[in-house]
N, CA, C and O atoms as a DFTB+ gen file, in Angstrom:
708 C
 N C O
     1  1    -159.370      88.195      25.232
     2  2    -158.611      87.183      24.545
     3  2    -159.238      85.830      24.807
     4  3    -159.649      85.533      25.928
     5  1    -159.308      85.035      23.798
     6  2    -159.966      83.742      23.854
     7  2    -158.916      82.652      24.046
     8  3    -157.864      82.694      23.409
     9  1    -159.177      81.711      24.884
    10  2    -158.247      80.609      25.118
    11  2    -158.743      79.379      24.369
    12  3    -159.926      79.043      24.427
    13  1    -157.838      78.712      23.667
    14  2    -158.230      77.500      22.945
    15  2    -158.575      76.396      23.916
    16  3    -159.343      75.489      23.594
    17  1    -158.007      76.475      25.102
    18  2    -158.312      75.467      26.104
    19  2    -159.791      75.546      26.477
    20  3    -160.454      74.521      26.636
    21  1    -160.295      76.753      26.613
    22  2    -161.705      76.925      26.956
    23  2    -162.607      76.478      25.817
    24  3    -163.664      75.891      26.053
    25  1    -162.197      76.751      24.586
    26  2    -163.002      76.338      23.446
    27  2    -163.049      74.815      23.391
    28  3    -164.114      74.225      23.210
    29  1    -161.895      74.186      23.547
    30  2    -161.849      72.723      23.524
    31  2    -162.684      72.127      24.645
    32  3    -163.338      71.101      24.461
    33  1    -162.661      72.763      25.791
    34  2    -163.408      72.241      26.936
    35  2    -164.905      72.354      26.698
    36  3    -165.665      71.498      27.149
    37  1    -165.343      73.395      25.996
    38  2    -166.771      73.591      25.765
    39  2    -167.268      72.826      24.552
    40  3    -168.455      72.510      24.472
    41  1    -166.385      72.519      23.601
    42  2    -166.817      71.885      22.369
    43  2    -166.432      70.402      22.408
    44  3    -165.247      70.072      22.365
    45  1    -167.405      69.526      22.488
    46  2    -167.155      68.096      22.560
    47  2    -167.525      67.480      21.215
    48  3    -168.687      67.166      20.960
    49  1    -166.525      67.314      20.367
    50  2    -166.787      66.779      19.031
    51  2    -166.799      65.256      19.026
    52  3    -167.201      64.644      18.037
    53  1    -166.365      64.645      20.110
    54  2    -166.257      63.189      20.255
    55  2    -165.252      62.582      19.262
    56  3    -165.252      61.372      19.035
    57  1    -164.405      63.425      18.680
    58  2    -163.385      62.917      17.778
    59  2    -162.382      62.046      18.529
    60  3    -161.875      61.056      18.001
    61  1    -162.107      62.438      19.779
    62  2    -161.160      61.649      20.557
    63  2    -161.644      60.210      20.689
    64  3    -160.854      59.279      20.529
    65  1    -162.928      60.011      20.977
    66  2    -163.464      58.663      21.121
    67  2    -163.382      57.900      19.797
    68  3    -163.014      56.725      19.776
    69  1    -163.726      58.569      18.694
    70  2    -163.662      57.920      17.387
    71  2    -162.229      57.530      17.049
    72  3    -161.978      56.442      16.530
    73  1    -161.290      58.430      17.346
    74  2    -159.884      58.147      17.056
    75  2    -159.385      56.988      17.926
    76  3    -158.643      56.127      17.453
    77  1    -159.796      56.972      19.198
    78  2    -159.379      55.882      20.084
    79  2    -159.946      54.556      19.593
    80  3    -159.261      53.533      19.623
    81  1    -161.197      54.574      19.141
    82  2    -161.822      53.356      18.628
    83  2    -161.096      52.878      17.381
    84  3    -160.807      51.689      17.246
    85  1    -160.799      53.798      16.468
    86  2    -160.075      53.425      15.248
    87  2    -158.684      52.890      15.590
    88  3    -158.234      51.907      15.002
    89  1    -158.014      53.526      16.527
    90  2    -156.674      53.078      16.926
    91  2    -156.745      51.669      17.519
    92  3    -155.873      50.839      17.262
    93  1    -157.774      51.404      18.302
    94  2    -157.942      50.084      18.889
    95  2    -158.203      49.039      17.803
    96  3    -157.643      47.943      17.845
    97  1    -159.044      49.375      16.845
    98  2    -159.345      48.448      15.747
    99  2    -158.082      48.158      14.932
   100  3    -157.809      47.006      14.593
   101  1    -157.320      49.200      14.621
   102  2    -156.078      49.014      13.859
   103  2    -155.101      48.149      14.660
   104  3    -154.475      47.247      14.103
   105  1    -154.967      48.415      15.947
   106  2    -154.065      47.635      16.801
   107  2    -154.487      46.172      16.847
   108  3    -153.647      45.282      16.716
   109  1    -155.771      45.916      17.031
   110  2    -156.262      44.540      17.068
   111  2    -156.059      43.842      15.733
   112  3    -155.671      42.675      15.692
   113  1    -156.323      44.558      14.632
   114  2    -156.155      43.981      13.305
   115  2    -154.699      43.626      13.052
   116  3    -154.399      42.530      12.580
   117  1    -153.789      44.549      13.363
   118  2    -152.366      44.280      13.167
   119  2    -151.898      43.148      14.075
   120  3    -151.095      42.309      13.666
   121  1    -152.395      43.127      15.290
   122  2    -152.038      42.054      16.217
   123  2    -152.506      40.703      15.703
   124  3    -151.773      39.717      15.777
   125  1    -153.722      40.656      15.184
   126  2    -154.257      39.417      14.621
   127  2    -153.439      38.988      13.407
   128  3    -153.102      37.813      13.263
   129  1    -153.120      39.948      12.531
   130  2    -152.322      39.640      11.338
   131  2    -150.952      39.109      11.735
   132  3    -150.454      38.157      11.134
   133  1    -150.346      39.719      12.743
   134  2    -149.037      39.244      13.207
   135  2    -149.153      37.835      13.778
   136  3    -148.284      36.997      13.539
   137  1    -150.204      37.571      14.519
   138  2    -150.400      36.230      15.084
   139  2    -150.593      35.197      13.983
   140  3    -150.069      34.087      14.074
   141  1    -151.338      35.553      12.946
   142  2    -151.545      34.640      11.825
   143  2    -150.224      34.376      11.121
   144  3    -149.923      33.235      10.771
   145  1    -149.422      35.437      10.908
   146  2    -148.112      35.275      10.269
   147  2    -147.206      34.400      11.119
   148  3    -146.528      33.517      10.593
   149  1    -147.186      34.634      12.426
   150  2    -146.351      33.825      13.314
   151  2    -146.812      32.371      13.304
   152  3    -145.988      31.457      13.308
   153  1    -148.116      32.158      13.292
   154  2    -148.638      30.785      13.256
   155  2    -148.253      30.112      11.948
   156  3    -147.889      28.936      11.938
   157  1    -148.331      30.855      10.835
   158  2    -147.953      30.293       9.539
   159  2    -146.467      29.974       9.524
   160  3    -146.069      28.906       9.058
   161  1    -145.627      30.903      10.037
   162  2    -144.185      30.658      10.096
   163  2    -143.888      29.444      10.955
   164  3    -143.042      28.625      10.595
   165  1    -144.569      29.314      12.086
   166  2    -144.360      28.183      12.979
   167  2    -144.766      26.888      12.287
   168  3    -144.095      25.866      12.437
   169  1    -145.844      26.924      11.543
   170  2    -146.319      25.746      10.812
   171  2    -145.304      25.343       9.735
   172  3    -145.001      24.159       9.582
   173  1    -144.783      26.320       8.993
   174  2    -143.773      26.039       7.968
   175  2    -142.504      25.522       8.626
   176  3    -141.900      24.556       8.159
   177  1    -142.104      26.168       9.711
   178  2    -140.899      25.744      10.430
   179  2    -141.010      24.286      10.862
   180  3    -140.070      23.513      10.677
   181  1    -142.134      23.908      11.428
   182  2    -142.317      22.520      11.877
   183  2    -142.335      21.558      10.690
   184  3    -141.783      20.460      10.767
   185  1    -142.965      21.969       9.603
   186  2    -142.998      21.128       8.405
   187  2    -141.578      20.887       7.887
   188  3    -141.250      19.776       7.470
   189  1    -140.741      21.919       7.912
   190  2    -139.363      21.769       7.449
   191  2    -138.538      20.916       8.416
   192  3    -137.700      20.126       7.981
   193  1    -138.767      21.068       9.711
   194  2    -138.081      20.196      10.690
   195  2    -138.448      18.733      10.433
   196  3    -137.586      17.854      10.445
   197  1    -139.732      18.488      10.203
   198  2    -140.204      17.123       9.935
   199  2    -139.617      16.591       8.627
   200  3    -139.193      15.437       8.555
   201  1    -139.597      17.433       7.601
   202  2    -139.054      17.033       6.309
   203  2    -137.563      16.702       6.436
   204  3    -137.094      15.708       5.883
   205  1    -136.829      17.537       7.163
   206  2    -135.402      17.304       7.348
   207  2    -135.149      16.019       8.135
   208  3    -134.219      15.275       7.825
   209  1    -135.970      15.755       9.148
   210  2    -135.838      14.518       9.933
   211  2    -136.129      13.293       9.062
   212  3    -135.448      12.273       9.176
   213  1    -137.131      13.392       8.202
   214  2    -137.440      12.278       7.301
   215  2    -136.305      12.050       6.311
   216  3    -135.969      10.908       5.996
   217  1    -135.722      13.127       5.828
   218  2    -134.594      13.029       4.905
   219  2    -133.424      12.304       5.576
   220  3    -132.785      11.447       4.966
   221  1    -133.153      12.652       6.821
   222  2    -132.080      11.980       7.564
   223  2    -132.375      10.484       7.705
   224  3    -131.486       9.649       7.541
   225  1    -133.630      10.158       8.010
   226  2    -134.025       8.737       8.108
   227  2    -133.819       8.017       6.781
   228  3    -133.299       6.902       6.743
   229  1    -134.234       8.671       5.685
   230  2    -134.089       8.061       4.364
   231  2    -132.616       7.840       4.020
   232  3    -132.261       6.806       3.454
   233  1    -131.769       8.791       4.355
   234  2    -130.328       8.620       4.118
   235  2    -129.791       7.482       4.984
   236  3    -128.891       6.754       4.568
   237  1    -130.344       7.330       6.190
   238  2    -129.929       6.251       7.086
   239  2    -130.237       4.869       6.538
   240  3    -129.587       3.893       6.911
   241  1    -131.230       4.776       5.649
   242  2    -131.553       3.483       5.026
   243  2    -130.671       3.213       3.808
   244  3    -130.757       2.153       3.187
   245  1    -129.824       4.183       3.478
   246  2    -128.883       4.089       2.345
   247  2    -129.587       4.029       0.991
   248  3    -129.041       3.496       0.025
   249  1    -130.796       4.577       0.925
   250  2    -131.550       4.642      -0.328
   251  2    -131.108       5.900      -1.081
   252  3    -131.567       7.003      -0.786
   253  1    -130.222       5.723      -2.044
   254  2    -129.633       6.849      -2.765
   255  2    -130.700       7.655      -3.498
   256  3    -130.717       8.882      -3.407
   257  1    -131.593       6.976      -4.226
   258  2    -132.616       7.684      -4.996
   259  2    -133.529       8.515      -4.102
   260  3    -133.843       9.662      -4.419
   261  1    -133.948       7.937      -2.997
   262  2    -134.833       8.665      -2.078
   263  2    -134.082       9.847      -1.454
   264  3    -134.645      10.930      -1.294
   265  1    -132.824       9.636      -1.107
   266  2    -132.015      10.701      -0.502
   267  2    -131.857      11.871      -1.465
   268  3    -131.960      13.029      -1.058
   269  1    -131.610      11.581      -2.718
   270  2    -131.405      12.624      -3.726
   271  2    -132.715      13.319      -4.096
   272  3    -132.694      14.439      -4.607
   273  1    -133.840      12.676      -3.848
   274  2    -135.140      13.245      -4.224
   275  2    -135.485      14.523      -3.454
   276  3    -136.424      15.224      -3.830
   277  1    -134.763      14.835      -2.406
   278  2    -135.028      16.038      -1.618
   279  2    -134.465      17.302      -2.270
   280  3    -134.760      18.414      -1.831
   281  1    -133.656      17.132      -3.316
   282  2    -133.040      18.274      -3.978
   283  2    -133.873      18.783      -5.143
   284  3    -134.522      18.009      -5.846
   285  1    -133.843      20.100      -5.336
   286  2    -134.460      20.728      -6.505
   287  2    -133.593      20.441      -7.726
   288  3    -132.423      20.081      -7.597
   289  1    -134.170      20.601      -8.893
   290  2    -133.429      20.361     -10.144
   291  2    -132.167      21.215     -10.240
   292  3    -131.151      20.761     -10.767
   293  1    -132.222      22.429      -9.740
   294  2    -131.094      23.358      -9.869
   295  2    -130.219      23.403      -8.615
   296  3    -129.508      24.384      -8.396
   297  1    -130.261      22.368      -7.800
   298  2    -129.541      22.365      -6.518
   299  2    -128.033      22.354      -6.698
   300  3    -127.503      21.908      -7.716
   301  1    -127.363      22.863      -5.672
   302  2    -125.908      22.760      -5.575
   303  2    -125.607      22.120      -4.220
   304  3    -126.137      22.532      -3.188
   305  1    -124.745      21.102      -4.248
   306  2    -124.347      20.390      -3.032
   307  2    -122.851      20.592      -2.867
   308  3    -122.074      20.350      -3.791
   309  1    -122.451      21.040      -1.672
   310  2    -121.054      21.358      -1.410
   311  2    -120.510      20.495      -0.275
   312  3    -120.428      20.937       0.871
   313  1    -120.135      19.241      -0.613
   314  2    -119.586      18.368       0.425
   315  2    -118.164      18.803       0.797
   316  3    -117.492      19.471       0.011
   317  1    -117.718      18.429       1.977
   318  2    -116.358      18.812       2.367
   319  2    -115.309      18.089       1.514
   320  3    -115.504      16.949       1.093
   321  1    -114.218      18.771       1.277
   322  2    -113.067      18.198       0.572
   323  2    -113.402      17.655      -0.811
   324  3    -112.799      16.683      -1.265
   325  1    -114.350      18.274      -1.468
   326  2    -114.747      17.832      -2.807
   327  2    -115.290      19.028      -3.581
   328  3    -115.650      20.050      -2.997
   329  1    -115.343      18.886      -4.887
   330  2    -115.927      19.928      -5.730
   331  2    -117.435      19.981      -5.512
   332  3    -118.050      18.997      -5.100
   333  1    -118.011      21.125      -5.791
   334  2    -119.462      21.274      -5.692
   335  2    -120.138      20.401      -6.741
   336  3    -119.665      20.293      -7.873
   337  1    -121.238      19.785      -6.357
   338  2    -122.050      18.983      -7.273
   339  2    -123.217      19.859      -7.717
   340  3    -123.991      20.339      -6.889
   341  1    -123.337      20.063      -9.018
   342  2    -124.351      20.992      -9.525
   343  2    -125.349      20.363     -10.487
   344  3    -126.233      21.048     -11.001
   345  1    -125.213      19.072     -10.731
   346  2    -126.184      18.382     -11.580
   347  2    -126.781      17.228     -10.777
   348  3    -126.192      16.766      -9.800
   349  1    -127.950      16.776     -11.200
   350  2    -128.580      15.633     -10.518
   351  2    -127.631      14.435     -10.491
   352  3    -127.544      13.723      -9.491
   353  1    -126.923      14.223     -11.596
   354  2    -126.010      13.075     -11.687
   355  2    -124.851      13.207     -10.703
   356  3    -124.495      12.241     -10.029
   357  1    -124.254      14.414     -10.618
   358  2    -123.120      14.582      -9.707
   359  2    -123.569      14.558      -8.242
   360  3    -122.827      14.099      -7.374
   361  1    -124.769      15.046      -7.971
   362  2    -125.306      14.988      -6.603
   363  2    -125.559      13.528      -6.235
   364  3    -125.214      13.085      -5.140
   365  1    -126.155      12.798      -7.150
   366  2    -126.419      11.370      -6.913
   367  2    -125.110      10.617      -6.686
   368  3    -125.023       9.779      -5.789
   369  1    -124.101      10.912      -7.489
   370  2    -122.803      10.253      -7.371
   371  2    -122.158      10.541      -6.004
   372  3    -121.596       9.641      -5.380
   373  1    -122.243      11.785      -5.550
   374  2    -121.666      12.152      -4.246
   375  2    -122.358      11.389      -3.117
   376  3    -121.703      10.863      -2.218
   377  1    -123.697      11.335      -3.176
   378  2    -124.433      10.612      -2.134
   379  2    -124.184       9.106      -2.221
   380  3    -124.065       8.433      -1.197
   381  1    -124.108       8.588      -3.429
   382  2    -123.863       7.152      -3.587
   383  2    -122.528       6.785      -2.943
   384  3    -122.427       5.779      -2.241
   385  1    -121.511       7.599      -3.184
   386  2    -120.196       7.339      -2.587
   387  2    -120.275       7.362      -1.057
   388  3    -119.699       6.504      -0.389
   389  1    -120.994       8.354      -0.506
   390  2    -121.112       8.448       0.956
   391  2    -121.887       7.274       1.544
   392  3    -121.492       6.705       2.561
   393  1    -122.988       6.919       0.896
   394  2    -123.871       5.908       1.478
   395  2    -123.397       4.477       1.269
   396  3    -123.773       3.581       2.025
   397  1    -122.578       4.257       0.252
   398  2    -122.130       2.885      -0.019
   399  2    -120.718       2.602       0.487
   400  3    -120.201       1.501       0.298
   401  1    -120.096       3.583       1.124
   402  2    -118.790       3.359       1.735
   403  2    -118.963       2.301       2.823
   404  3    -119.918       2.368       3.596
   405  1    -118.061       1.331       2.895
   406  2    -118.190       0.296       3.940
   407  2    -118.316       0.912       5.338
   408  3    -117.582       1.831       5.701
   409  1    -119.260       0.383       6.104
   410  2    -119.486       0.855       7.472
   411  2    -120.150       2.216       7.562
   412  3    -120.229       2.796       8.646
   413  1    -120.634       2.740       6.430
   414  2    -121.221       4.087       6.407
   415  2    -122.539       4.147       7.168
   416  3    -123.410       3.290       7.024
   417  1    -122.649       5.173       7.966
   418  2    -123.900       5.503       8.654
   419  2    -123.899       7.013       8.842
   420  3    -122.915       7.583       9.313
   421  1    -124.989       7.656       8.478
   422  2    -125.062       9.108       8.601
   423  2    -126.437       9.498       9.120
   424  3    -127.451       8.887       8.782
   425  1    -126.440      10.526       9.945
   426  2    -127.704      11.090      10.430
   427  2    -127.455      12.555      10.767
   428  3    -126.323      12.970      11.015
   429  1    -128.525      13.319      10.771
   430  2    -128.414      14.723      11.144
   431  2    -129.683      15.176      11.821
   432  3    -130.734      14.545      11.711
   433  1    -129.559      16.305      12.536
   434  2    -130.699      16.844      13.280
   435  2    -130.687      18.360      13.188
   436  3    -129.676      19.010      13.455
   437  1    -131.821      18.902      12.809
   438  2    -131.967      20.357      12.710
   439  2    -131.949      20.979      14.102
   440  3    -132.570      20.470      15.035
   441  1    -131.230      22.084      14.221
   442  2    -131.237      22.842      15.473
   443  2    -131.859      24.222      15.286
   444  3    -132.257      24.869      16.255
   445  1    -131.938      24.669      14.025
   446  2    -132.522      25.983      13.757
   447  2    -133.187      25.976      12.393
   448  3    -132.653      25.433      11.425
   449  1    -134.349      26.583      12.333
   450  2    -135.065      26.764      11.068
   451  2    -135.501      28.221      11.012
   452  3    -136.136      28.721      11.940
   453  1    -135.162      28.892       9.933
   454  2    -135.572      30.282       9.723
   455  2    -136.328      30.352       8.408
   456  3    -135.844      29.875       7.381
   457  1    -137.509      30.944       8.438
   458  2    -138.355      31.061       7.249
   459  2    -138.387      32.525       6.819
   460  3    -138.597      33.411       7.647
   461  1    -138.181      32.780       5.538
   462  2    -138.259      34.141       5.013
   463  2    -139.680      34.660       5.154
   464  3    -140.638      33.887       5.130
   465  1    -139.811      35.968       5.301
   466  2    -141.141      36.574       5.431
   467  2    -142.030      36.255       4.245
   468  3    -143.253      36.201       4.377
   469  1    -141.424      36.045       3.089
   470  2    -142.203      35.723       1.890
   471  2    -142.837      34.342       1.993
   472  3    -143.805      34.050       1.291
   473  1    -142.292      33.478       2.876
   474  2    -142.850      32.146       3.075
   475  2    -142.465      31.138       2.006
   476  3    -143.008      30.034       1.976
   477  1    -141.528      31.502       1.121
   478  2    -141.154      30.568       0.057
   479  2    -139.678      30.175       0.075
   480  3    -139.214      29.469      -0.820
   481  1    -138.947      30.624       1.080
   482  2    -137.535      30.318       1.211
   483  2    -137.218      30.142       2.686
   484  3    -137.751      30.864       3.530
   485  1    -136.351      29.182       3.002
   486  2    -136.001      28.951       4.401
   487  2    -134.637      28.290       4.472
   488  3    -134.169      27.681       3.510
   489  1    -134.006      28.425       5.641
   490  2    -132.792      27.650       5.822
   491  2    -132.920      26.815       7.083
   492  3    -133.561      27.202       8.060
   493  1    -132.286      25.656       7.021
   494  2    -132.254      24.725       8.143
   495  2    -130.785      24.499       8.460
   496  3    -129.988      24.209       7.568
   497  1    -130.430      24.633       9.720
   498  2    -129.057      24.322      10.113
   499  2    -129.102      23.361      11.282
   500  3    -130.091      23.287      12.011
   501  1    -128.012      22.624      11.448
   502  2    -127.977      21.647      12.523
   503  2    -126.648      20.936      12.591
   504  3    -125.622      21.440      12.134
   505  1    -126.691      19.754      13.171
   506  2    -125.475      18.962      13.356
   507  2    -125.654      17.586      12.732
   508  3    -126.772      17.094      12.579
   509  1    -124.528      16.975      12.375
   510  2    -124.573      15.636      11.800
   511  2    -123.572      14.730      12.499
   512  3    -122.623      15.185      13.136
   513  1    -123.815      13.438      12.358
   514  2    -122.919      12.373      12.823
   515  2    -122.709      11.443      11.652
   516  3    -123.650      11.118      10.927
   517  1    -121.468      11.011      11.466
   518  2    -121.178      10.092      10.368
   519  2    -120.150       9.074      10.833
   520  3    -119.193       9.404      11.534
   521  1    -120.365       7.844      10.432
   522  2    -119.431       6.762      10.706
   523  2    -119.122       6.080       9.392
   524  3    -120.004       5.900       8.552
   525  1    -117.872       5.702       9.218
   526  2    -117.476       4.954       8.020
   527  2    -116.242       4.119       8.364
   528  3    -115.657       4.266       9.438
   529  1    -115.873       3.274       7.472
   530  2    -114.661       2.485       7.635
   531  2    -113.588       3.128       6.770
   532  3    -113.789       3.332       5.573
   533  1    -112.440       3.450       7.378
   534  2    -111.384       4.098       6.599
   535  2    -110.615       3.076       5.756
   536  3    -110.915       1.883       5.784
   537  1    -109.631       3.556       5.016
   538  2    -108.875       2.704       4.088
   539  2    -108.171       1.549       4.800
   540  3    -107.951       0.493       4.207
   541  1    -107.821       1.749       6.066
   542  2    -107.123       0.684       6.810
   543  2    -108.096      -0.309       7.436
   544  3    -107.671      -1.278       8.065
   545  1    -109.405      -0.075       7.271
   546  2    -110.403      -0.973       7.824
   547  2    -110.880      -0.591       9.215
   548  3    -111.702      -1.291       9.807
   549  1    -110.368       0.518       9.739
   550  2    -110.796       0.986      11.059
   551  2    -112.041       1.868      10.930
   552  3    -112.230       2.573       9.938
   553  1    -112.869       1.805      11.947
   554  2    -114.060       2.648      11.984
   555  2    -113.630       4.096      12.243
   556  3    -112.834       4.364      13.144
   557  1    -114.154       5.007      11.460
   558  2    -113.845       6.428      11.617
   559  2    -115.152       7.176      11.868
   560  3    -116.143       6.956      11.172
   561  1    -115.150       8.045      12.849
   562  2    -116.332       8.832      13.194
   563  2    -116.093      10.298      12.876
   564  3    -114.984      10.810      13.027
   565  1    -117.129      10.947      12.444
   566  2    -117.061      12.374      12.143
   567  2    -118.330      13.021      12.685
   568  3    -119.375      12.379      12.798
   569  1    -118.218      14.275      13.011
   570  2    -119.399      15.059      13.393
   571  2    -119.135      16.498      12.991
   572  3    -117.993      16.957      12.963
   573  1    -120.209      17.195      12.683
   574  2    -120.050      18.571      12.248
   575  2    -121.376      19.291      12.143
   576  3    -122.350      18.945      12.812
   577  1    -121.393      20.295      11.294
   578  2    -122.588      21.135      11.137
   579  2    -122.942      21.255       9.665
   580  3    -122.132      20.970       8.784
   581  1    -124.178      21.686       9.422
   582  2    -124.664      21.813       8.042
   583  2    -125.634      22.969       7.921
   584  3    -126.192      23.445       8.910
   585  1    -125.824      23.409       6.690
   586  2    -126.855      24.391       6.349
   587  2    -127.499      23.924       5.045
   588  3    -126.810      23.602       4.077
   589  1    -128.818      23.893       5.038
   590  2    -129.599      23.563       3.842
   591  2    -130.509      24.744       3.551
   592  3    -131.125      25.299       4.461
   593  1    -130.594      25.122       2.298
   594  2    -131.533      26.171       1.906
   595  2    -132.664      25.496       1.143
   596  3    -132.448      24.855       0.114
   597  1    -133.870      25.653       1.667
   598  2    -135.064      25.079       1.055
   599  2    -135.819      26.165       0.299
   600  3    -135.876      27.316       0.730
   601  1    -136.394      25.780      -0.829
   602  2    -137.235      26.694      -1.603
   603  2    -138.551      25.998      -1.897
   604  3    -138.587      24.836      -2.302
   605  1    -139.630      26.738      -1.682
   606  2    -140.954      26.192      -1.977
   607  2    -141.114      26.127      -3.492
   608  3    -140.881      27.106      -4.201
   609  1    -141.513      24.964      -3.965
   610  2    -141.664      24.727      -5.398
   611  2    -143.066      25.133      -5.867
   612  3    -143.961      25.364      -5.054
   613  1    -143.238      25.214      -7.164
   614  2    -144.522      25.615      -7.753
   615  2    -145.662      24.698      -7.316
   616  3    -146.809      25.134      -7.219
   617  1    -145.343      23.411      -7.050
   618  2    -146.392      22.475      -6.632
   619  2    -146.641      22.492      -5.119
   620  3    -147.434      21.704      -4.604
   621  1    -145.949      23.410      -4.409
   622  2    -146.157      23.549      -2.966
   623  2    -145.202      22.737      -2.110
   624  3    -145.178      22.901      -0.891
   625  1    -144.408      21.859      -2.729
   626  2    -143.437      21.072      -1.964
   627  2    -142.191      21.918      -1.699
   628  3    -141.952      22.929      -2.360
   629  1    -141.408      21.480      -0.718
   630  2    -140.145      22.135      -0.388
   631  2    -138.998      21.267      -0.873
   632  3    -138.978      20.061      -0.625
   633  1    -138.040      21.878      -1.564
   634  2    -136.858      21.170      -2.062
   635  2    -135.607      21.961      -1.662
   636  3    -135.638      23.183      -1.517
   637  1    -134.526      21.234      -1.493
   638  2    -133.252      21.858      -1.139
   639  2    -132.600      22.409      -2.409
   640  3    -132.466      21.702      -3.408
   641  1    -132.198      23.680      -2.357
   642  2    -131.521      24.305      -3.491
   643  2    -130.028      24.475      -3.220
   644  3    -129.248      24.654      -4.154
   645  1    -129.627      24.420      -1.959
   646  2    -128.208      24.492      -1.595
   647  2    -127.996      23.705      -0.311
   648  3    -128.797      23.782       0.621
   649  1    -126.910      22.949      -0.277
   650  2    -126.610      22.078       0.857
   651  2    -125.097      22.086       1.072
   652  3    -124.330      21.809       0.150
   653  1    -124.678      22.403       2.292
   654  2    -123.251      22.398       2.614
   655  2    -123.074      21.872       4.031
   656  3    -123.885      22.148       4.915
   657  1    -122.013      21.116       4.234
   658  2    -121.692      20.621       5.564
   659  2    -120.181      20.519       5.707
   660  3    -119.459      20.377       4.720
   661  1    -119.716      20.593       6.944
   662  2    -118.293      20.416       7.196
   663  2    -118.066      19.929       8.619
   664  3    -118.899      20.105       9.508
   665  1    -116.928      19.321       8.794
   666  2    -116.568      18.643      10.037
   667  2    -116.187      19.619      11.141
   668  3    -115.667      20.705      10.883
   669  1    -116.456      19.210      12.368
   670  2    -115.963      19.935      13.529
   671  2    -114.592      19.421      13.964
   672  3    -113.944      20.023      14.820
   673  1    -114.150      18.307      13.373
   674  2    -112.878      17.714      13.765
   675  2    -111.716      18.501      13.152
   676  3    -111.844      19.045      12.055
   677  1    -110.593      18.559      13.852
   678  2    -109.440      19.249      13.278
   679  2    -108.913      18.509      12.063
   680  3    -109.080      17.295      11.946
   681  1    -108.288      19.229      11.172
   682  2    -107.704      18.637       9.984
   683  2    -106.547      17.753      10.438
   684  3    -105.732      18.147      11.272
   685  1    -106.494      16.548       9.870
   686  2    -105.410      15.628      10.213
   687  2    -104.092      16.171       9.678
   688  3    -104.047      16.717       8.575
   689  1    -103.024      16.026      10.447
   690  2    -101.736      16.551       9.952
   691  2    -101.294      15.770       8.712
   692  3    -101.566      14.577       8.576
   693  1    -100.622      16.459       7.836
   694  2    -100.129      15.824       6.609
   695  2     -99.062      14.789       6.958
   696  3     -98.237      15.010       7.844
   697  1     -99.086      13.672       6.262
   698  2     -98.083      12.633       6.498
   699  2     -96.753      13.052       5.914
   700  3     -96.695      13.616       4.821
   701  1     -95.685      12.777       6.642
   702  2     -94.350      13.100       6.159
   703  2     -93.906      12.049       5.177
   704  3     -94.193      10.865       5.351
   705  1     -93.208      12.474       4.144
   706  2     -92.730      11.542       3.120
   707  2     -91.316      11.150       3.374
   708  3     -90.745      10.369       2.613
């Protein structure tokens, strides 16, 4: 009776070495590809963090046109306690009201950026601070969180296609009549 173990021991086809070499090449190639993808994601993530920070600065200067320029043509903006703004005009109107309110000051900071594997869609979330003067003339402060969805445009720029934010403060109790 013949043992396959003996045949294998006597026959050295060197296939094991070739297979190990191929496995190593595939592993290195996949590792390199993953590193390139991670580097690209990190680069996009940083670009979006920078873009979001610049947008916050522009809003801080109360420049309505510049602030609205970060939105895509088909954007939807969902401010708290208001209807969604779905046209450039309604988005501009919402921002104009926020930025021109007496004592208005707004800023935000990204805390998380996630980029889709496709590299053409991402979301940015973070926190915001807002100050304004209320109807009685007193300074009112607000803070909360936001989510922006960015989409890479045909020209390579990133624009916001959806924007929503809401307060961390409790809802004020209704006034008794």
